[in-house]
C-alpha positions in Angstrom: 58.3 -31.3 192.4 57.3 -30.5 196.2 60.5 -29.0 197.3 60.9 -26.8 193.5 57.4 -25.9 194.5 58.7 -24.7 198.3 61.8 -22.9 196.7 59.6 -21.0 194.4 57.5 -20.0 197.5 60.5 -18.7 199.4 62.2 -17.0 196.4 58.8 -15.1 195.9 58.6 -14.0 199.5 61.9 -13.0 199.9 61.6 -10.5 196.7 58.4 -8.9 198.2 59.9 -8.7 201.5 63.1 -7.1 200.2 60.7 -4.7 198.3 58.8 -3.8 201.0 62.2 -3.4 203.6 63.9 -1.4 201.2 61.6 -0.2 198.4 64.1 2.4 196.9 66.2 0.0 195.5 66.5 0.1 191.6 64.0 -2.7 190.1 65.8 -3.2 187.3 69.2 -3.6 189.2 67.5 -6.1 190.9 66.3 -8.2 187.7 69.6 -7.8 186.5 71.0 -9.1 189.8 69.0 -11.9 189.7 69.0 -13.1 186.0 72.3 -13.4 185.9 72.1 -15.4 189.0 69.7 -17.9 187.6 72.1 -18.0 185.0 75.0 -18.7 187.3 73.0 -20.8 189.5 71.6 -23.4 186.7 75.2 -24.3 186.2 75.3 -25.1 189.5 72.3 -26.3 190.9 68.4 -26.0 189.4 67.0 -25.2 193.0 68.8 -22.1 193.4 67.8 -21.0 189.7 64.5 -21.2 190.4 65.0 -19.2 194.3 67.0 -16.5 192.0 64.4 -16.2 189.4 60.8 -16.5 191.5 63.1 -13.7 193.9 63.3 -11.4 191.0 59.4 -12.0 190.4 58.5 -11.2 193.6 60.5 -8.0 193.6 59.1 -7.1 189.9 55.7 -8.0 190.7 55.7 -5.5 194.1 57.2 -2.7 192.2 54.8 -3.2 189.4 51.9 -3.4 191.8 52.6 -0.3 194.0 53.4 1.8 191.0 49.7 1.0 189.7 48.7 3.2 192.6 48.8 6.6 190.6 48.0 8.6 193.9 50.9 9.9 196.2 49.6 13.0 197.5 46.4 14.6 198.7 44.1 15.5 196.1 40.9 17.4 195.8 39.1 16.7 192.8 35.6 15.5 191.0 35.3 11.7 191.0 33.3 8.8 189.7 32.6 6.5 192.5 31.0 3.0 192.2 30.1 0.9 195.5 31.7 -2.6 194.9 31.4 -3.8 198.6 29.6 -2.8 201.8 31.0 -3.7 205.3 28.9 -2.4 208.6 31.1 -1.5 211.7 29.7 -1.1 214.5 27.0 2.0 213.7 29.0 3.3 210.8 29.5 2.0 206.9 32.6 1.4 205.2 32.4 1.2 201.5 34.9 0.0 199.2 34.6 1.8 195.8 35.9 2.0 192.2 36.8 5.7 192.1 37.9 7.8 188.4 38.8 10.9 188.0 41.7 12.8 186.3 44.4 10.8 186.9 42.8 8.6 189.3 41.4 4.9 188.3 41.6 2.7 191.8 40.2 0.8 194.3 39.5 2.8 197.4 37.9 3.2 201.0 34.6 5.5 202.4 33.8 5.7 205.6 30.7 7.4 206.6 27.7 7.0 208.4 25.2 7.2 205.3 23.4 4.0 204.1 24.3 3.4 200.4 23.6 0.3 198.3 26.1 -1.6 196.8 26.3 -0.8 193.2 25.2 3.1 193.7 27.2 4.9 191.6 28.3 8.9 192.6 29.4 12.1 190.8 31.0 13.7 194.0 33.0 16.4 195.0 35.4 15.1 197.6 39.2 14.8 198.6 41.1 11.5 198.2 44.4 10.6 199.7 46.9 7.7 200.7 45.7 5.9 203.7 47.5 6.5 207.1 50.5 4.5 207.7 51.4 3.5 211.0 53.8 5.8 212.6 54.8 4.5 215.6 56.3 0.8 216.0 54.6 -2.3 216.7 50.8 -1.1 216.3 48.3 -2.0 213.6 49.8 -0.7 210.3 46.1 0.6 208.3 48.3 1.4 205.2 49.4 -2.3 204.7 46.3 -3.8 205.4 44.1 -1.4 203.1 47.6 -2.4 200.4 46.8 -6.1 201.4 43.2 -5.6 200.1 44.5 -3.9 197.0 43.7 -0.1 198.2 45.9 2.5 198.7 43.5 5.2 199.5 41.0 7.2 201.3 38.1 9.2 200.1 36.0 11.8 202.1 32.9 13.3 200.4 32.1 16.6 200.5 29.2 16.6 197.9 27.4 14.2 195.9 26.0 16.0 192.7 24.8 12.8 191.3 23.3 9.6 192.1 22.6 6.4 189.9 23.2 2.8 189.7 25.4 0.0 188.2 24.1 -2.4 186.2 26.5 -4.7 186.6 24.9 -8.4 187.4 27.5 -9.5 190.3 27.0 -6.0 191.8 23.3 -6.7 192.1 23.7 -10.0 193.4 26.3 -8.9 196.0 23.6 -6.3 197.5 20.6 -9.0 197.5 22.8 -11.0 199.2 23.7 -8.2 201.6 20.5 -7.4 202.6 19.1 -11.1 202.7 21.4 -11.7 205.2 21.0 -9.2 207.1 17.2 -9.1 207.0 16.6 -12.6 207.9 19.3 -12.7 210.8 18.4 -9.5 212.7 15.1 -10.3 212.3 15.1 -13.2 214.2 18.5 -13.2 216.2 19.1 -10.9 219.8 21.7 -8.5 218.8 24.8 -10.1 219.6 23.8 -13.5 218.0 22.6 -11.6 214.4 26.0 -9.7 214.6 28.4 -12.7 214.7 26.1 -14.6 212.2 26.5 -11.6 209.8 29.9 -11.1 210.4 30.6 -15.0 210.2 29.1 -14.9 206.9 29.5 -11.3 205.1 33.4 -10.7 206.9 31.8 -8.1 208.7 32.7 -6.7 212.0 29.8 -5.8 213.9 31.1 -7.7 217.0 34.3 -6.4 218.8 34.8 -9.2 221.4 38.0 -9.1 222.9 37.6 -12.5 224.8 37.6 -13.9 221.2 40.6 -12.7 220.0 42.1 -13.6 223.4 41.5 -17.0 223.0 42.8 -17.2 219.2 39.1 -17.7 218.4 38.9 -14.9 215.7 38.8 -17.5 212.9 35.0 -18.1 213.7 34.4 -14.2 213.3 36.1 -14.4 209.4 35.3 -16.0 206.5 37.7 -18.4 207.1 38.7 -21.7 205.1 36.7 -24.0 207.9 32.9 -22.4 206.5 34.0 -23.4 203.0 35.3 -26.6 204.1 31.9 -27.1 206.1 30.0 -25.8 202.9 31.5 -28.1 200.8 31.4 -30.9 203.3 27.4 -30.5 203.8 26.7 -30.3 200.1 28.6 -33.5 199.1 26.7 -34.8 202.4 23.1 -34.1 200.7 24.6 -35.6 197.0 25.5 -38.7 198.8 22.0 -39.0 200.6 20.3 -38.5 197.5 22.7 -41.0 195.4 23.9 -38.3 193.1 27.2 -39.3 191.3 30.4 -38.1 193.6 31.7 -36.0 190.6 28.8 -33.8 190.2 28.2 -33.2 194.1 32.1 -32.0 193.7 31.1 -29.6 190.7 27.6 -28.3 192.6 30.0 -27.7 195.6 32.8 -25.6 193.8 30.3 -23.8 191.9 28.6 -22.9 195.2 31.8 -22.0 196.8 32.6 -19.8 193.7 29.4 -17.8 194.1 29.6 -17.4 197.6 33.3 -16.4 197.2 32.3 -13.7 194.7 29.5 -12.1 196.7 31.4 -11.3 199.5 34.8 -10.6 197.0 37.0 -13.5 197.5 38.8 -13.3 201.2 42.0 -15.3 200.8 41.0 -18.0 202.9 38.3 -18.3 200.5 40.4 -18.3 197.4 43.0 -20.6 199.3 40.1 -23.4 199.4 38.9 -22.7 196.2 42.4 -23.0 194.8 43.4 -26.6 196.7 39.5 -28.1 196.5 40.2 -27.4 192.4 43.1 -29.2 192.3 41.7 -31.9 194.8 39.0 -32.3 191.7 41.4 -32.3 189.1 43.5 -35.2 191.0 40.3 -37.2 191.4 39.3 -36.7 187.6 42.8 -37.7 186.2 43.6 -40.5 189.1 46.8 -38.9 190.4 47.4 -38.4 194.1 46.7 -35.7 195.9 49.5 -34.2 198.0 47.8 -31.3 199.7 50.7 -29.7 200.9 51.9 -29.1 197.7 48.3 -28.0 196.7 48.9 -25.3 199.8 52.0 -24.3 198.4 50.6 -23.6 194.8 47.6 -21.8 196.2 49.6 -19.3 198.4 52.4 -18.5 195.4 49.1 -17.8 192.7 47.8 -15.6 195.4 50.9 -13.4 196.4 51.4 -13.3 192.4 48.0 -12.0 191.7 48.8 -9.5 195.0 52.4 -9.7 196.5 51.0 -7.6 199.6 48.7 -10.4 200.5 51.7 -11.5 203.1 50.8 -7.9 205.0 47.5 -9.4 205.7 47.3 -11.2 209.3 44.8 -13.4 208.1 46.4 -14.5 205.1 49.3 -15.4 207.1 47.4 -17.0 209.9 45.1 -19.0 207.3 48.3 -20.8 205.7 50.2 -21.5 208.7 46.8 -23.1 210.3 46.5 -25.0 207.2 50.1 -26.0 206.8 50.0 -27.2 210.6 47.2 -29.2 210.1 48.6 -31.1 206.9 52.3 -31.4 208.2 51.5 -32.3 212.0 48.6 -33.9 212.4 49.6 -37.0 210.0 52.2 -37.4 212.7 50.8 -36.8 215.8 47.6 -39.1 214.7 50.0 -41.9 215.0 50.0 -41.6 218.7 46.4 -41.1 219.1 43.7 -43.6 219.7 41.0 -43.8 217.0 38.5 -41.9 219.3 36.5 -38.8 218.1 37.8 -36.9 221.2 41.1 -37.7 221.1 41.6 -37.3 217.5 39.5 -33.8 218.0 42.1 -32.5 220.2 45.0 -34.1 218.2 43.9 -31.5 215.0 43.2 -28.6 217.4 46.3 -28.6 219.0 48.4 -28.9 215.8 46.0 -25.8 214.7 47.1 -23.9 217.6 50.8 -24.9 217.6 51.4 -23.7 214.4 50.1 -20.3 214.8 51.2 -20.3 217.9 54.6 -18.1 217.5 52.7 -16.0 215.2 49.9 -14.8 217.6 53.1 -13.9 219.8 54.1 -12.0 216.5 51.0 -10.2 215.7 49.4 -9.6 219.0 52.0 -10.0 221.3 50.4 -12.3 223.9 49.2 -16.1 224.0 46.4 -17.8 226.3 47.1 -21.0 227.4 43.3 -22.2 227.3 43.3 -21.5 223.5 43.7 -25.3 222.9 41.1 -25.9 225.4 38.7 -22.9 224.1 39.1 -24.3 220.5 37.9 -27.5 221.6 34.8 -26.7 223.5 33.8 -24.1 220.9 35.0 -25.5 217.3 32.4 -28.3 217.5 29.4 -25.8 218.7 30.6 -23.4 216.3 30.4 -25.9 213.4 26.3 -27.0 214.8 25.9 -23.3 214.2 27.5 -23.4 210.8 25.4 -26.4 209.4 22.1 -24.4 211.0 23.1 -21.3 209.1 23.4 -23.0 206.0 20.3 -24.7 206.3 18.8 -21.5 207.0 20.1 -19.4 204.0 19.7 -22.0 201.6 16.2 -22.9 202.4 14.8 -19.7 204.1 12.2 -18.5 201.2 11.0 -21.9 200.9 10.4 -23.2 204.7 11.1 -19.7 206.5 7.5 -20.4 208.2 8.7 -23.6 210.0 12.6 -22.2 210.8 11.7 -20.7 214.1 12.8 -23.7 216.4 15.9 -23.6 214.2 16.4 -19.9 215.2 15.8 -20.2 218.7 18.5 -22.9 218.9 21.4 -20.8 217.0 20.6 -18.0 218.8 21.1 -20.2 221.8 24.1 -21.9 220.8 26.0 -18.4 219.8 25.1 -16.8 223.0 26.6 -20.0 224.7 30.1 -19.4 222.7 30.0 -15.8 223.9 29.2 -16.4 227.6 32.0 -19.6 227.5 34.4 -17.2 226.1 34.1 -14.5 228.2 34.4 -17.1 231.3 37.7 -18.4 230.0 39.4 -15.3 229.2 38.5 -14.1 232.5 41.0 -16.3 234.0 43.5 -13.7 233.3 47.0 -15.5 235.0 46.8 -17.9 232.0 47.7 -15.1 229.8 51.2 -14.7 228.8 52.4 -11.5 227.0 55.3 -11.5 224.8 57.5 -8.2 223.8 55.4 -7.6 220.6 56.7 -8.8 217.1 59.8 -10.3 218.7 60.7 -12.2 215.5 63.6 -14.2 217.4 61.4 -15.5 219.7 58.7 -16.3 217.2 61.2 -18.5 215.0 62.7 -20.3 218.1 59.1 -20.9 219.3 57.9 -22.1 215.7 61.3 -24.4 215.4 60.6 -25.8 218.9 56.8 -27.1 217.6 58.3 -28.6 214.6 61.4 -30.4 215.7 59.2 -31.6 218.8 57.4 -33.5 216.4 60.1 -35.2 214.1 61.8 -36.4 217.6 61.2 -40.3 217.4 58.8 -41.4 220.6 61.2 -44.5 221.1 64.3 -42.1 221.9 63.0 -41.2 225.6 66.5 -39.7 226.5 66.7 -37.2 223.4 63.4 -36.2 224.5 64.2 -35.2 227.7 67.3 -33.4 226.8 65.2 -31.5 224.2 62.3 -30.0 226.5 64.8 -29.6 229.4 66.7 -27.2 227.2 63.8 -25.6 225.7 61.9 -25.3 229.3 64.7 -23.5 230.2 64.8 -21.2 227.0 61.4 -20.3 227.4 61.7 -19.4 231.3 64.8 -17.2 230.2 62.8 -15.4 227.5 60.0 -14.4 229.5 62.1 -12.9 232.0 64.4 -11.1 228.8 62.5 -7.9 229.6 64.1 -7.6 233.2 67.8 -7.9 231.4 66.7 -4.2 229.7 69.7 -2.5 229.4 68.2 0.6 226.9 68.5 4.5 228.2 66.0 6.3 226.2 63.8 9.2 225.5 61.0 8.8 222.9 58.3 10.9 221.7 55.7 8.8 221.1 53.4 10.0 217.8 50.1 10.7 219.7 48.5 13.0 217.8 47.6 16.5 218.8 49.2 16.1 221.8 52.1 15.6 224.6 53.4 11.8 225.5 57.0 11.2 226.0 58.8 7.8 227.4 61.7 7.8 229.2 63.3 4.0 229.6 65.8 3.9 232.4 67.2 0.6 231.6 64.0 -1.0 233.0 62.4 1.5 234.4 59.9 3.7 232.9 58.9 6.8 233.1 56.4 9.4 231.3 56.0 13.1 230.9 52.3 13.7 230.1 50.3 11.2 228.3 48.1 13.0 225.7 44.7 13.1 225.1 41.7 10.4 224.9 40.1 12.0 221.6 40.8 14.1 219.1 38.6 14.4 216.2 36.7 11.0 217.2 40.1 9.3 217.3 40.9 7.6 220.8 45.0 8.0 221.3 44.9 6.1 224.7 43.2 3.1 223.2 44.6 3.1 219.9 48.5 4.4 220.7 49.8 4.6 223.8 48.4 1.7 225.7 49.2 -1.0 223.0 52.3 0.7 222.2 53.9 0.7 225.9 52.5 -3.0 226.0 54.2 -4.2 222.6 57.6 -2.8 224.5 56.9 -4.7 227.7 56.0 -1.8 229.9 53.8 -3.5 233.2 54.8 -0.7 236.0 55.4 2.8 235.4 57.6 4.3 238.2 56.2 7.8 237.5 53.8 10.0 235.3 54.5 13.6 235.3 51.7 15.6 234.3 52.5 19.1 233.0 49.4 20.9 233.4 45.6 19.5 233.0 44.7 20.0 229.5 43.2 17.0 228.1 45.9 16.6 225.6 48.8 16.2 228.1 46.1 14.5 231.0 43.5 13.0 229.0 45.3 9.2 229.2 45.6 9.0 232.9 42.8 6.9 233.3 42.9 4.6 230.2 46.9 4.0 231.5 46.0 3.8 235.4 43.8 0.6 234.4 46.4 -1.2 232.3 49.4 -0.6 234.0 50.6 0.1 237.7 51.6 3.6 238.1 53.6 4.1 241.2 53.6 7.9 241.3 51.5 10.3 239.5 53.8 13.5 239.8 52.6 17.5 239.2 52.8 20.7 240.8 50.5 22.0 243.2 48.7 24.0 240.1 47.4 20.5 238.7 45.9 18.4 241.2 42.2 19.3 240.8 41.1 16.7 238.3 44.2 14.5 239.3 43.4 14.3 242.9 41.7 10.8 242.9 45.6 9.3 241.9 47.1 10.8 245.0 49.5 13.2 242.8 52.4 13.4 244.2 53.4 17.5 244.6 56.9 18.6 243.2 58.2 21.7 243.8 60.9 23.6 242.2 64.6 22.5 242.5 63.3 18.8 243.7 64.7 16.1 242.1 63.7 12.1 241.1 66.9 10.2 240.7 67.3 8.0 237.6 69.9 5.1 237.2 72.1 7.7 235.0 70.8 10.9 235.7 67.5 12.5 237.3 64.4 14.6 236.5 64.7 18.1 238.3 61.8 20.6 238.4 63.1 24.3 237.3 59.5 25.6 237.3 56.4 25.2 239.2 53.9 27.1 237.0 52.0 30.4 237.2 48.2 29.7 239.0 45.6 31.8 237.4 46.3 30.8 233.8 46.2 27.4 232.0 48.7 27.1 230.2 51.3 29.1 232.2 50.5 26.9 235.0 52.4 23.9 233.3 55.3 22.3 235.1 58.5 22.9 233.8 61.2 20.0 234.3 64.7 19.2 233.0 65.5 15.6 231.9 69.3 15.0 232.9 70.5 11.6 231.1 74.4 10.5 231.1 74.7 14.4 230.6 72.8 15.1 227.8 69.5 17.2 228.8 66.3 17.8 227.8 63.9 20.8 228.7 60.2 20.4 228.4 57.8 23.3 229.3 54.1 21.7 228.9 52.4 24.6 227.3 54.0 27.8 228.6 53.2 30.9 227.0 55.8 33.3 225.7 55.2 35.8 228.0 56.3 33.7 231.1 59.6 32.3 229.0 62.0 35.1 230.5 61.4 33.2 233.9 63.1 30.3 232.7 67.0 30.5 232.9 68.0 27.1 231.7 70.2 26.0 228.9 69.6 22.4 227.0 71.0 20.1 224.6 67.3 19.4 223.5 64.5 21.8 223.7 60.3 20.3 223.7 59.1 23.0 221.9 55.9 24.2 224.1 52.3 23.9 223.2 52.9 21.8 220.2 54.5 24.8 218.2 52.1 27.1 218.4 52.9 31.0 218.0 52.0 31.9 222.0 55.0 30.1 222.9 58.6 29.3 221.7 60.1 32.9 221.6 63.1 33.6 219.1 64.6 35.3 222.5 64.0 31.7 224.7 65.3 29.5 221.7 68.4 32.2 221.5 68.6 31.5 225.8 68.1 27.8 226.0 70.6 27.5 222.9 69.7 24.0 222.0 71.2 21.7 219.2 67.9 19.7 218.7 63.7 20.6 218.8 61.2 18.4 219.4 57.9 19.3 218.2 54.7 16.9 218.7 51.7 17.8 216.7 48.6 16.0 214.9 48.8 15.8 210.7 46.5 18.3 209.5 45.5 20.1 212.9 42.9 22.9 212.9 45.3 24.9 214.6 48.0 25.4 212.1 50.4 23.8 214.6 53.6 24.1 214.2 53.3 27.7 213.0 55.8 29.3 210.4 56.9 31.7 213.3 58.2 29.2 215.8 59.9 27.3 212.8 61.8 30.5 211.8 62.6 31.1 215.7 64.4 27.7 216.0 66.5 28.7 212.6 69.7 26.6 212.7 68.2 24.0 215.3 67.6 20.5 214.0 64.0 20.0 214.1 62.3 16.6 214.3 58.6 16.7 214.3 55.6 13.7 214.8 53.7 15.1 211.5 56.5 14.3 209.7 59.2 11.8 211.8 56.6 10.1 213.7 57.7 8.4 216.7 61.6 10.2 217.6 63.3 8.0 219.9 66.7 9.3 221.3 69.0 6.9 222.4 72.0 7.5 225.3 74.8 5.1 224.5 78.7 6.5 224.3 77.3 9.0 222.1 73.4 10.7 222.0 71.7 8.5 218.8 68.4 10.0 217.3 66.1 7.7 215.1 62.8 8.8 213.1 60.4 6.1 212.9 59.2 7.4 209.4 62.3 7.4 206.3 60.0 9.2 203.9 58.9 6.3 202.3 55.6 4.4 201.2 56.0 1.6 203.8 57.9 3.6 206.6 
């Protein structure tokens, strides 16, 4: 039975995965192939038939789920919205709403600094649009994250016409619970402690703590299975002390967990624990053996039927992997532990960390060797905090006047956790960086964990050989980036700005770095730094700054804080804001040699006018040439006498640059335009697009990151493919 459930789970995951990666395939064709395969496999092997049927189910449910979102493009209309969830994010609010309008009936998201209540109902004028998808590889995918929560769109409110309140009991209870939690903890705890406690109870994002994330402790900030386990254990313990029948205690605990789940909108971890506890309760009632691994797989299967895109949620994946680690690894490891609390606790935490290790490396690009120690030290303190929180939440209305010592203790313990995480994470040399989303490394590490558990302890020779081989493999994998043989030129989608990366067989060069903020969005923090880290960049040979406009040079400081920059290179006209980086001045005809080409200065700029001071560079890689002129105005383009295969269009496609005559003189085959979506300048302009008639245009607005490979031939790849997911 367990094998059949496992095969069914693998089947539905494979079907969902195929749809996400190849969504344009006709679902009817997949269904036909799947059903025919199932019939054939029934004659060969029942397990193959189960896989085929659940594979079809996964693909079909994914297709139907995506089709349920009617919105496909930007729409402006009158909408009726009802707030069904509320989250505080720093000083702003994030509202999950039910939106209804002409042809629209779906869950959506609103960001605003206005404080509304759960259950508030509005008639609004606004724009509703699909959530942004990732436009650069390896970065956080906002659209996928929302889709995992059954949301596909954002709403921008222009005007509120009418306000009322929904009469739903559950929305009223949610609002009262939200207000109750905020009030009691914000009054009695300092800000850091109250933010953490409220985040833990309501699943909010009030505390941004990189130390907690880097140490693999994010599960204490999310509403996780651990919280529900502690809650159920606490209730069962109270019933036992009151000598009440275990069955009634179990029912009461399940009802409380169910109520709590409904008040916080049933995150995946809560659904998982509820299903497992429900199956366990049925096993207790009907006296059949409980199989927690089977229960876990059933829970995953049911959640994926409800929302196939739950698989896109990092919390969903880590939650199930950690729990499977406990169920699979801990019983094996426990045989070799003495029965002392400390050794068993270390073993328990080791199993969790070992199971999620490959996936943490996959999603976050790094792991911390101190994760096991951090969890061992902090989880016991955190568990005590949770029990104190339960008592406060349940009994505050009755005995709040005697709870001051509990708040004082809770405040002390929470701050101890924060101080301890800061101290542990300050030991930087124990952080190991991985090339982000290296699925082969992740699978290998997971295989290593599983096999090491199942090797018999008595076979010392096999153990020695196993660990010797794998230690060598790990050392080789950590040095993989040193074997980098790629030669490429990438137009990073940095928004309204320029940032171009040259990878010269593991030597990295940047031409411009984008701006720090555009419409309150920090492109350095959100795009440039995480992308460079994700591909293994540690050292940058040179950063060329075309001129001092912030959309070209603004991210230099955050770049300098995160990487070793050997040289900042610019012209003599652009050293004012770059002086503290000791810039190297480049002059006309100067060349910087690459392994397979060079970067040559062909224009120093004209002093006195901001955009005219732009540095002109010719990049030559394996004989292919790229011309980049910063924001050079067309009045000065006649000074440039240079042919090139690829032209970086100046000033993001502004009509003030890239004249028809200039395009004819350069005679490019390909043009690259880096411009922000829906930018207020109207870049690129129709005039520039017309001037580029006959030239193949790549534009970050439509194509996302554009990467040019220099192999035997020049090969250009767009990150965006024109589909929903990419």
